[in-house]
C-alpha positions in Angstrom: 0.0 0.0 0.0 1.4 3.4 -1.0 1.7 6.3 1.4 -1.1 8.1 -0.5 -3.5 5.2 0.1 -2.7 5.2 3.8 -3.5 8.9 4.0 -6.9 8.4 2.3 -7.9 5.6 4.7 -7.0 7.7 7.7 -9.2 10.5 6.4 -12.2 8.2 5.9 -11.8 6.8 9.5 -11.7 10.4 11.0 -14.8 11.3 8.9 -16.7 8.2 10.1 -15.9 8.9 13.7 -17.2 12.5 13.4 -20.4 11.3 11.8 -20.9 8.7 14.5 -20.4 11.4 17.2 -22.9 13.7 15.6 -25.5 10.8 15.4 -25.0 10.0 19.1 -25.4 13.7 20.0 -28.7 14.0 18.1 -30.1 10.8 19.6 -29.2 12.1 23.1 -30.9 15.4 22.4 -34.2 13.6 21.3 -34.1 11.1 24.2 -33.5 13.7 26.9 -37.1 15.2 26.9 -38.7 11.7 26.8 -36.6 10.6 29.8 -37.5 13.8 31.6 -41.3 13.3 30.8 -41.1 9.8 32.0 -39.7 11.0 35.3 -42.4 13.7 35.9 -44.8 13.4 38.8 -48.5 12.6 38.0 -50.7 15.7 37.7 -52.5 16.8 40.8 -56.2 17.2 40.7 -59.0 18.0 43.1 -61.6 15.2 43.7 -64.6 14.7 45.9 -67.5 12.4 46.5 -70.8 13.7 45.1 -73.3 15.4 47.4 -76.2 13.0 48.1 -79.4 14.5 49.6 -83.2 14.4 49.4 -84.2 16.7 46.6 -87.2 17.8 44.6 -86.6 18.8 41.0 -87.9 22.1 39.9 -89.2 23.2 36.5 -88.9 26.8 35.5 -91.4 28.8 33.3 -91.8 32.4 32.3 -95.2 33.9 33.0 -97.0 37.1 33.7 -98.8 38.5 36.8 -102.4 39.5 36.5 -104.8 41.0 39.0 -107.2 38.7 40.7 -110.0 41.2 40.0 -110.0 44.0 37.4 -112.8 46.3 36.6 -113.3 48.7 33.7 -115.2 51.7 35.0 -118.0 52.9 32.6 -121.0 55.1 33.2 -124.5 53.5 33.2 -126.0 56.7 32.0 -125.0 59.2 29.3 -124.2 62.8 30.0 -121.5 65.4 30.5 -118.8 64.6 33.1 -119.1 67.1 35.9 -116.5 66.1 38.6 -113.6 63.7 39.2 -113.2 62.8 42.9 -110.0 60.7 43.0 -106.3 61.1 42.5 -104.7 59.3 39.6 -103.0 56.0 40.8 -104.5 56.1 44.3 -105.8 53.2 46.4 -109.6 53.5 46.5 -112.1 51.6 48.6 -115.3 49.9 47.6 -118.2 52.4 47.4 -115.9 55.4 47.2 -117.2 58.2 44.8 -115.1 58.4 41.6 -117.0 60.5 39.0 -120.2 62.6 38.9 -122.2 63.0 35.7 -124.3 66.2 35.3 -127.3 65.4 37.5 -129.8 68.1 36.4 -131.5 66.2 33.5 -131.9 63.1 35.6 -133.1 65.1 38.6 -135.8 66.6 36.4 -136.8 63.2 35.1 -137.0 62.0 38.7 -139.2 64.9 39.7 -141.5 64.3 36.8 -141.8 60.6 37.5 -142.5 61.4 41.1 -145.3 63.7 40.1 -146.8 61.0 37.9 -146.8 58.7 40.8 -148.6 61.3 42.9 -151.3 61.6 40.2 -151.6 57.9 39.8 -151.9 57.5 43.6 -154.8 60.0 43.7 -156.6 58.4 40.8 -156.2 55.0 42.4 -157.6 56.2 45.7 -160.6 57.8 43.9 -161.4 54.8 41.8 -161.1 52.5 44.8 -163.6 54.6 46.7 -166.0 54.7 43.7 -165.8 50.9 43.5 -166.6 50.4 47.2 -169.7 52.7 46.8 -170.8 50.8 43.8 -170.5 47.5 45.5 -172.6 48.7 48.5 -175.3 50.0 46.1 -175.3 46.8 44.1 -175.9 44.8 47.2 -179.1 46.8 48.0 -180.2 46.6 44.4 -179.9 50.3 43.7 -177.1 49.9 41.1 -177.0 47.9 37.9 -174.4 45.3 37.4 -173.0 47.0 34.3 -172.3 50.2 36.3 -170.5 48.1 39.0 -168.4 46.5 36.2 -167.5 50.0 34.9 -166.4 51.1 38.4 -164.3 47.9 38.7 -162.7 48.5 35.3 -161.8 52.0 36.2 -160.2 50.9 39.5 -158.1 48.2 37.7 -157.0 50.7 35.1 -156.0 53.2 37.9 -154.1 50.4 39.7 -152.1 49.5 36.5 -151.4 53.2 35.9 -150.1 53.5 39.5 -147.8 50.5 39.0 -146.4 51.9 35.7 -145.8 55.3 37.3 -144.0 53.6 40.2 -141.8 51.7 37.8 -140.9 54.9 36.0 -140.0 56.5 39.3 -137.7 53.6 40.1 -136.0 53.9 36.7 -135.6 57.7 37.2 -134.2 57.1 40.7 -131.7 54.6 39.4 -130.6 56.9 36.6 -130.1 59.7 39.1 -128.1 57.4 41.4 -126.0 56.2 38.4 -124.8 59.8 37.9 -122.5 59.2 40.9 -120.1 56.5 39.7 -118.6 54.6 42.7 -115.8 52.1 43.0 -117.2 48.5 42.8 -114.2 47.1 44.6 -111.2 48.1 46.5 -107.9 48.4 44.7 -105.5 50.7 42.9 -107.1 53.0 40.3 -105.6 54.0 37.0 -105.5 57.6 35.7 -108.7 59.3 34.5 -109.2 58.7 30.8 -111.9 61.4 30.3 -111.6 65.0 31.4 -114.3 67.1 33.0 -116.8 68.5 30.5 -116.6 65.7 28.0 -119.7 63.8 26.9 -119.8 60.3 28.3 -121.7 57.6 26.4 -123.7 55.2 28.5 -122.1 51.7 28.8 -119.5 52.7 26.2 -117.0 55.4 27.3 -114.1 53.9 29.4 -113.4 56.2 32.3 -110.7 54.3 34.2 -109.8 50.9 35.5 -109.3 49.4 39.0 -107.2 46.4 39.8 -106.8 44.5 43.1 -103.3 44.3 44.4 -103.3 41.7 47.2 -103.3 38.8 46.5 -102.1 38.6 42.9 -102.2 35.8 40.3 -99.4 34.5 38.1 -100.2 32.7 34.8 -97.9 30.5 32.9 -98.2 27.7 30.2 -96.9 24.1 30.4 -96.6 21.7 27.5 -98.5 18.4 27.3 -95.6 16.3 28.5 -95.2 18.3 31.7 -98.9 18.6 32.2 -99.2 14.8 32.3 -96.3 14.6 34.8 -97.8 17.3 37.0 -101.2 15.7 36.9 -99.7 12.4 38.0 -97.8 14.1 40.8 -101.0 15.8 41.9 -102.9 12.5 42.0 -100.1 11.0 44.2 -100.4 14.0 46.5 -104.2 13.4 46.7 -105.2 16.4 44.7 -106.1 17.6 41.2 -104.0 19.9 39.0 -107.1 21.8 37.9 -107.7 22.5 41.6 -104.2 23.6 42.3 -102.5 20.2 42.9 -103.5 20.3 46.6 -102.0 23.8 47.1 -98.6 22.9 45.8 -96.0 25.5 46.9 -94.2 27.4 44.1 -91.6 30.2 43.9 -91.4 33.1 41.5 -88.6 35.5 40.8 -88.8 38.9 39.1 -86.3 40.5 36.8 -84.9 43.1 39.1 -84.7 40.9 42.2 -82.4 38.0 41.5 -81.9 37.2 45.1 -85.4 37.8 46.3 -88.1 35.2 45.6 -91.8 35.1 46.4 -93.7 32.1 47.8 -97.1 31.1 46.5 -99.3 28.2 45.7 -100.9 26.7 42.6 -104.6 27.1 42.7 -106.0 26.5 39.2 -105.3 24.9 35.8 -107.5 25.1 32.7 -109.7 22.1 31.9 -108.4 21.5 28.3 -105.2 21.7 26.3 -105.1 24.5 23.7 -105.3 23.0 20.2 -103.1 25.7 18.6 -100.2 25.6 21.1 -100.5 22.2 22.8 -100.2 23.9 26.2 -102.3 24.3 29.4 -102.5 27.5 31.3 -101.8 27.2 35.0 -102.3 29.8 37.7 -100.5 30.4 41.0 -101.6 32.9 43.7 -99.2 35.0 45.7 -99.6 37.3 48.7 -98.6 40.9 47.8 -98.8 43.0 51.0 -96.3 45.6 49.9 -97.6 45.9 46.3 -94.2 44.9 44.9 -95.8 42.6 42.3 -97.7 44.5 39.7 -100.2 43.2 37.1 -98.5 42.8 33.7 -95.1 42.1 35.3 -93.0 39.2 33.9 -91.5 36.6 36.2 -89.9 33.2 36.4 -91.7 30.5 38.4 -90.2 27.4 39.8 -92.6 24.5 40.1 -91.7 21.2 41.9 -91.4 18.7 39.0 -91.0 15.5 41.1 -91.7 13.9 44.4 -88.8 14.0 46.9 -86.1 11.4 46.1 -82.5 10.7 47.0 -80.4 12.7 44.5 -76.7 12.7 43.4 -75.3 16.2 42.7 -72.0 17.6 41.4 -70.6 21.0 40.6 -71.1 22.0 37.0 -67.3 22.3 36.5 -66.9 18.5 37.2 -69.0 17.6 34.1 -67.2 17.4 30.8 -68.3 16.8 27.3 -67.4 13.9 24.9 -69.1 14.8 21.5 -72.8 14.5 22.2 -72.7 13.1 25.7 -71.7 14.3 29.2 -69.0 12.5 31.2 -67.3 12.8 34.6 -63.9 11.5 35.5 -63.7 9.0 38.3 -60.4 8.3 40.2 -59.8 5.1 42.1 -57.6 4.5 45.2 -54.5 4.0 43.1 -55.0 7.3 41.2 -56.2 5.6 37.9 -58.7 7.8 36.0 -61.7 6.5 34.1 -64.6 8.2 32.3 -68.3 7.6 33.2 -71.2 8.9 31.0 -73.9 10.7 33.0 -77.3 12.4 32.3 -77.4 15.8 34.0 -80.6 17.3 35.3 -81.6 20.6 36.8 -79.6 22.6 39.4 -80.5 22.0 43.0 -78.7 23.2 46.2 -76.3 25.0 43.9 -75.2 21.8 42.2 -76.1 19.9 39.1 -78.4 16.9 39.6 -77.0 13.7 38.0 -80.1 11.7 37.0 -78.2 8.7 35.7 -74.6 7.3 35.7 -73.5 7.7 39.4 -74.5 6.1 42.6 -72.9 8.7 44.9 -70.0 6.4 46.2 -67.6 7.4 43.4 -64.7 9.8 43.8 -65.1 12.4 41.0 -62.5 14.9 39.8 -64.0 18.3 40.2 -61.0 20.5 39.3 -58.2 20.0 36.8 -60.1 18.2 34.1 -57.8 19.7 31.4 -54.9 17.6 32.8 -56.6 14.2 32.8 -57.9 11.6 30.3 -59.0 8.1 30.7 -56.2 5.7 31.6 -53.7 8.2 33.1 -52.7 8.2 36.7 -53.2 11.3 38.9 -52.5 12.5 42.4 -55.9 13.3 43.8 -56.4 15.9 46.5 -59.6 14.8 48.2 -62.0 17.5 49.5 -65.5 17.4 50.9 -68.2 19.3 49.1 -70.6 21.4 51.4 -74.3 20.3 51.5 -75.2 23.5 49.6 -73.0 25.5 47.3 -72.6 29.1 48.5 -73.9 32.1 46.5 -76.1 30.0 44.1 -79.8 29.5 43.6 -81.8 26.5 42.6 -82.9 26.7 39.0 -85.4 24.7 37.1 -85.2 22.6 34.0 -88.0 24.5 32.4 -90.1 23.5 29.5 -87.1 23.5 27.2 -85.5 20.4 28.7 
């Protein structure tokens, strides 16, 4: 082998050694993160057992308050409005004077009717006396029968005239009385809709309205499916939904009072399902001593949708999603994670009711769901959930669920 060949072989060996070194270096660079990952501690999560308690599921509906009694005030007689005796928006009592129609024409009609009654009374007394005289003369044979019949006819005609005049007087008296329009019930009155001096048409012109304030009714609609469920629950309670399900207690909240609810009771449901909407209108009644609730106001009502039962509940953040189903992650004593499908229900005691999928004995991950998946091992920090979550309210499933 020549000296030149030996030099070429030495160069190849050096080149191969450098290539091998670079390969080892690259392998070490890629293996280092995998080794470090393999040596990391399991992720730490927070886990707890579900809250198990006796609960009643609520359904939530939107409805509107209406007055128990509402009256549209109209005049029974026509005439010009003479006086208004109330303050707009005030509370009025039954029998309180509200409006006065010009009384003069009706007073004149009353006086004329009274005069006719006086005339009819005089004529009746005269014909009665004439009849008595004729009867006495007829008994002694000094008066013919035809003359007696004439006296009796005159008396009967006078009696009928008296009755007609008396009826006219009653009508005139009523019309005169109707010129004073009084409150038919106690409640809050609306503003005057007709000013003094305007012509009021009998039984036509709307003068104002009065609504009762306490108690007050709340109306809402339920679909056919929920109607059947409520009717069944009412029968189990020994009542009828049409008669208020035995006075079933309900709760309503209004828009501007998130943390203030009002307690009432169901007292009525319609006797048929509306063909156009497939719903039944239900009514609840509420005490309203401070007039906070007003007719026409919207509210959300919570109606017990089930009989009491033993329920399993979890915080909303413990429930994850897997495509079209809901799941929770359960951890065993060794820290192994598995997924369990569940069927959530309404909120109760500040938690989400789990209708299916859990028995209440499982340990469920409630915090750190982003760091877990089925099959991994975790370090679980076990906590105890309070019986009722702070700062939350029970919400219903509503007709939409």
